[in-house]
C-alpha positions as CSV (number, residue, x, y, z in Angstrom):
1,M,30.6,28.3,-38.4
2,E,33.3,26.9,-40.6
3,M,32.9,29.8,-43.1
4,S,33.2,32.3,-40.2
5,K,36.4,30.6,-39.1
6,L,37.8,30.6,-42.6
7,I,37.1,34.4,-43.0
8,K,38.8,35.1,-39.7
9,D,41.8,33.0,-40.7
10,I,42.1,35.0,-43.9
11,L,41.7,38.4,-42.3
12,R,43.8,37.8,-39.2
13,P,47.2,38.0,-41.1
14,L,46.0,41.1,-42.9
15,V,45.0,42.8,-39.6
16,F,48.4,42.0,-38.1
17,K,50.2,43.5,-41.1
18,W,48.1,46.6,-40.9
19,R,48.7,46.9,-37.2
20,R,52.5,46.6,-37.6
21,F,52.3,49.3,-40.3
22,I,50.3,51.6,-38.1
23,I,52.8,51.1,-35.2
24,S,55.8,51.9,-37.4
25,H,54.1,54.9,-38.9
26,Q,53.1,56.4,-35.5
27,E,56.6,55.8,-34.0
28,N,58.4,57.4,-36.9
29,K,55.9,60.3,-37.3
30,I,56.6,61.3,-33.7
31,A,60.4,61.0,-34.1
32,A,60.2,63.0,-37.4
33,K,58.8,66.0,-35.6
34,A,62.3,66.7,-34.3
35,D,64.0,66.6,-37.7
36,N,64.1,70.3,-38.3
37,A,67.8,71.0,-38.1
38,A,67.3,74.3,-36.3
39,S,65.0,72.8,-33.6
40,V,66.3,72.3,-30.0
41,P,65.7,68.5,-30.1
42,A,67.8,68.3,-33.3
43,L,70.5,70.5,-31.8
44,K,70.6,68.3,-28.7
45,R,70.8,65.1,-30.8
46,K,73.6,66.5,-32.9
47,A,75.5,67.7,-29.8
48,L,75.5,64.3,-28.3
49,L,76.5,62.5,-31.5
50,L,79.4,64.9,-32.1
51,S,80.5,64.8,-28.4
52,H,80.6,61.0,-28.5
53,S,82.5,61.0,-31.8
54,L,85.0,63.5,-30.5
55,E,85.4,61.8,-27.1
56,R,85.9,58.5,-29.0
57,E,88.7,60.1,-31.0
58,M,90.5,60.9,-27.7
59,S,90.4,57.2,-26.7
60,I,92.3,55.9,-29.8
61,P,95.7,54.6,-28.7
62,N,97.7,56.4,-31.3
63,E,97.3,60.1,-30.5
64,R,97.3,62.5,-33.5
65,R,97.7,66.2,-33.5
66,G,94.6,67.8,-35.1
67,A,92.5,64.6,-34.7
68,G,88.8,65.4,-34.7
69,S,89.4,69.1,-35.5
70,H,86.5,69.4,-37.9
71,R,84.2,67.8,-35.4
72,A,85.4,70.2,-32.7
73,K,84.5,73.2,-34.8
74,E,81.1,71.8,-35.7
75,L,80.4,70.9,-32.1
76,A,81.4,74.4,-30.9
77,Q,78.8,75.9,-33.3
78,V,76.1,73.5,-31.9
79,A,77.1,74.2,-28.3
80,E,76.9,77.9,-28.9
81,A,73.4,77.6,-30.3
82,L,72.4,75.5,-27.3
83,L,73.9,78.1,-24.9
84,S,71.9,80.8,-26.6
85,E,68.7,78.7,-26.0
86,E,69.5,78.0,-22.3
87,N,67.5,80.1,-19.9
88,S,67.8,78.1,-16.7
89,G,70.4,78.5,-14.0
90,V,71.6,74.9,-14.5
91,P,72.9,73.7,-17.9
92,Q,71.1,70.8,-19.5
93,F,73.0,67.6,-20.1
94,E,73.5,68.1,-23.8
95,L,75.1,71.5,-23.3
96,S,77.2,70.4,-20.4
97,E,78.5,67.4,-22.2
98,S,79.3,69.4,-25.4
99,V,81.3,72.0,-23.5
100,S,83.1,69.5,-21.3
101,V,84.2,67.4,-24.3
102,L,85.3,70.5,-26.2
103,A,87.3,71.7,-23.2
104,S,89.0,68.3,-22.8
105,W,89.8,68.2,-26.6
106,Y,91.1,71.7,-26.5
107,Y,93.7,70.9,-23.7
108,W,94.5,67.5,-25.2
109,Q,95.4,69.0,-28.5
110,K,97.3,71.9,-26.8
111,E,99.5,69.3,-25.1
112,L,100.1,67.7,-28.6
113,G,101.3,71.0,-29.9
114,L,98.3,72.2,-31.8
115,N,97.9,76.0,-31.9
116,V,94.5,75.9,-30.3
117,E,94.6,79.5,-28.8
118,E,94.7,81.0,-32.3
119,D,93.0,78.4,-34.5
120,Y,90.2,77.3,-32.0
121,Q,89.7,80.5,-30.0
122,E,85.9,80.0,-30.3
123,I,86.2,77.0,-28.0
124,G,88.1,78.9,-25.4
125,M,85.5,81.7,-25.5
126,L,82.7,79.2,-25.3
127,T,84.1,77.5,-22.2
128,D,84.7,80.9,-20.6
129,E,81.1,82.0,-21.3
130,Y,79.9,78.7,-19.9
131,S,81.9,79.1,-16.6
132,K,80.7,82.7,-16.3
133,R,77.1,81.9,-17.0
134,F,76.7,78.9,-14.7
135,G,79.4,79.5,-12.1
136,M,81.2,76.2,-12.8
137,N,84.0,74.9,-14.9
138,P,83.2,72.2,-17.5
139,A,83.4,68.7,-16.1
140,K,86.3,66.4,-17.1
141,S,85.6,64.4,-20.3
142,G,87.7,62.7,-22.9
143,A,89.5,59.5,-22.1
144,I,91.4,58.1,-19.2
145,L,93.7,55.1,-18.8
146,L,92.4,52.1,-16.8
147,G,94.3,49.1,-15.6
148,V,92.6,45.7,-15.9
149,D,92.0,45.6,-12.1
150,S,89.8,48.6,-12.4
151,Y,86.9,46.8,-14.0
152,T,87.2,43.1,-13.0
153,L,85.5,41.5,-10.0
154,P,85.6,37.9,-8.7
155,F,83.5,35.9,-11.1
156,D,81.9,33.7,-8.4
157,E,80.4,36.8,-6.7
158,I,79.0,38.3,-9.9
159,E,77.6,34.9,-11.0
160,K,75.9,34.4,-7.7
161,F,74.5,38.0,-7.8
162,I,73.1,37.8,-11.3
163,S,71.7,34.2,-10.8
164,S,69.9,35.3,-7.6
165,R,67.7,37.9,-9.3
166,R,64.2,36.7,-9.9
167,S,61.0,38.3,-11.2
168,I,59.0,39.1,-8.0
169,R,55.3,40.0,-8.2
170,Q,54.4,39.9,-4.5
171,F,55.7,42.7,-2.3
172,S,55.4,43.7,1.3
173,S,53.7,47.0,2.2
174,R,57.1,48.5,3.3
175,P,57.8,51.4,0.9
176,V,61.0,51.9,-0.9
177,S,62.4,55.3,0.0
178,V,63.1,58.0,-2.5
179,D,66.8,57.9,-1.5
180,T,67.0,54.2,-2.4
181,I,65.2,54.8,-5.7
182,R,67.7,57.6,-6.5
183,R,70.6,55.3,-5.7
184,A,69.3,52.6,-8.0
185,V,68.6,55.0,-10.9
186,E,72.0,56.6,-10.5
187,L,73.7,53.2,-10.7
188,A,71.5,52.2,-13.6
189,Q,72.8,55.2,-15.5
190,R,76.0,53.2,-16.1
191,A,74.1,51.3,-18.7
192,P,75.5,51.7,-22.2
193,S,73.4,53.6,-24.8
194,A,73.8,54.4,-28.5
195,C,76.6,57.0,-28.7
196,N,76.2,57.7,-25.0
197,R,73.0,59.6,-25.6
198,Q,71.5,58.4,-22.3
199,T,68.0,59.0,-23.5
200,C,66.1,57.1,-20.8
201,R,64.0,58.6,-18.0
202,V,62.4,57.0,-15.0
203,Y,59.0,58.2,-13.7
204,I,57.8,57.2,-10.3
205,P,54.1,57.8,-9.8
206,I,52.9,58.9,-6.4
207,G,49.4,59.2,-5.0
208,A,46.7,59.4,-7.6
209,A,49.2,59.0,-10.4
210,E,50.1,55.6,-9.0
211,T,46.5,54.4,-9.5
212,V,46.5,55.7,-13.1
213,V,49.6,53.7,-13.9
214,S,48.4,50.6,-12.1
215,N,45.1,50.6,-14.0
216,S,47.0,50.9,-17.3
217,V,49.4,48.0,-16.8
218,R,48.8,44.6,-18.3
219,G,49.9,41.2,-16.8
220,K,49.3,42.0,-13.2
221,R,46.1,39.9,-12.7
222,G,46.1,38.2,-9.4
223,F,48.8,40.4,-7.9
224,E,46.9,43.8,-8.0
225,N,46.9,44.0,-4.2
226,H,50.5,43.0,-3.8
227,I,52.1,45.7,-5.9
228,H,52.5,49.1,-4.3
229,Q,55.1,51.0,-6.3
230,W,55.7,51.4,-10.1
231,A,58.4,52.9,-12.3
232,V,57.7,53.9,-15.9
233,V,60.8,53.9,-18.1
234,T,60.8,56.0,-21.3
235,C,63.2,56.7,-24.1
236,D,63.4,60.0,-26.0
237,R,62.8,59.4,-29.7
238,A,63.8,62.9,-30.6
239,L,67.4,62.1,-30.0
240,Y,67.7,59.5,-32.7
241,L,68.3,59.8,-36.4
242,N,65.9,58.6,-39.1
243,S,68.2,55.7,-39.8
244,E,67.9,54.6,-36.1
245,A,64.2,53.9,-36.0
246,F,63.2,51.8,-33.0
247,Q,66.8,52.0,-31.6
248,W,65.1,53.7,-28.6
249,Y,63.5,50.4,-27.6
250,L,66.9,48.7,-27.6
251,D,68.5,51.4,-25.4
252,G,65.4,51.3,-23.2
253,G,65.7,47.5,-22.8
254,I,69.3,47.7,-21.8
255,F,68.6,50.5,-19.3
256,I,65.7,48.5,-17.8
257,Y,67.9,45.5,-17.1
258,S,70.5,47.8,-15.6
259,L,67.8,49.2,-13.3
260,L,66.6,45.8,-12.3
261,L,70.1,44.8,-11.3
262,S,70.6,48.0,-9.4
263,L,67.4,47.6,-7.5
264,H,68.4,44.0,-6.7
265,A,71.8,45.2,-5.4
266,L,69.9,47.3,-2.9
267,G,67.6,44.5,-1.7
268,V,64.6,45.8,-3.8
269,E,63.0,43.2,-6.1
270,S,61.0,43.8,-9.3
271,C,59.1,42.5,-12.3
272,V,58.9,44.1,-15.7
273,H,55.5,44.6,-17.4
274,Q,55.6,45.2,-21.1
275,W,54.0,48.3,-22.7
276,L,52.6,47.7,-26.2
277,P,53.6,50.3,-28.8
278,M,49.9,50.5,-30.0
279,D,49.0,51.9,-26.5
280,A,49.3,55.7,-26.6
281,G,49.0,55.7,-22.8
282,K,47.3,59.1,-22.8
283,D,46.2,58.9,-19.2
284,V,49.6,57.8,-18.0
285,R,51.4,60.5,-20.1
286,K,49.1,63.2,-18.7
287,S,49.4,62.0,-15.2
288,L,53.2,61.8,-15.2
289,G,54.0,64.6,-17.6
290,I,55.6,62.3,-20.3
291,S,56.1,64.1,-23.6
292,E,55.0,62.7,-26.9
293,F,58.6,62.3,-28.0
294,E,59.2,59.8,-25.3
295,A,58.4,56.1,-26.0
296,I,57.2,54.1,-23.0
297,C,59.6,51.1,-23.0
298,G,58.3,49.3,-20.0
299,V,56.7,49.5,-16.6
300,I,58.4,48.0,-13.5
301,A,56.6,46.8,-10.4
302,F,59.1,47.0,-7.5
303,G,59.3,46.8,-3.7
304,Y,60.7,44.7,-0.8
305,P,59.6,41.1,-1.2
306,D,57.4,39.3,1.4
307,K,59.2,36.8,3.6
308,E,58.0,34.1,1.3
309,T,56.7,34.5,-2.3
310,R,55.9,32.2,-5.1
311,V,58.1,32.8,-8.2
312,L,58.2,31.1,-11.6
313,T,60.6,28.3,-12.1
314,A,61.3,29.9,-15.5
315,Q,63.7,27.4,-17.0
316,R,66.3,28.7,-19.5
317,R,66.9,27.4,-23.0
318,Q,69.8,25.1,-23.5
319,L,73.0,27.0,-24.0
320,D,73.6,25.5,-27.5
321,D,70.2,26.8,-28.5
322,V,71.3,30.3,-27.7
323,L,75.0,30.4,-28.4
324,K,76.1,29.8,-32.0
325,L,79.8,29.6,-32.9
326,C,79.9,30.4,-36.6
327,G,82.7,29.8,-39.1
328,E,85.3,27.2,-39.9
329,D,86.5,26.9,-36.3
330,G,83.0,26.8,-34.8
331,K,82.1,23.7,-32.9
């Protein structure tokens, strides 16, 4: 018995190391499939990175004529390639964002005196083709000036709202409508993401798909009959660079919390159930149509709470255990 325990103690760390290696290999192998520079996922990734870089250039306080010109030319080439790949009647986000940012940069630099009509005529032609193809002008992008009153709210209200959110696992049978879900997801989209790539998606299983998801979720023991709706949150690995491995889980986590607060604001409560990277989730992916490029970041049980429900006390760590003031002036 002691020998068996000794062997297990020796092997356990090796198994854990091997498991971490396998997880890392699988994650990066999937993301690497989109590395071909000419592939559509790679073009979309490049479009979003360049758009964010160019838009950020427009937010710098000291405006400079010609600022970001090389990025504008490069983005115009990428947007043109995406436009040639687009076959639907509605432009995909990456194309729409690229053309919108380019149009804003074009007129911004024109106001600063740059000869854009002659030196950057490809941008003008691109925006004209976009408007003609989709019957709409590019959306307004770039940067705007905001006063401090535009993004501050009374602290007492915000503190009370954030503190009132709890993880609820026991819900009434009253369904949350599609309209309410749409409002919550739309609000959650305000969550920050790396270079504004907005790579998250939310899948709401209905009917048989709901059973598939429920059967695949861990941590629901004892509450199986009290959870009636699920949301599966994913993040598109194809839109990240090799140097950004696992960044998708950070963006996914930020989005999930934004979605939890958005649901809470609408009177809908929730509880996050983790999804282990080792779990390929084949049944869930097939049932919901989730591509292999998308990492499942978490599954959310949500609904309207019962009139009374038991919740965890869930004490928080002491502030000094979390907040560290570092340096000579830290106290």
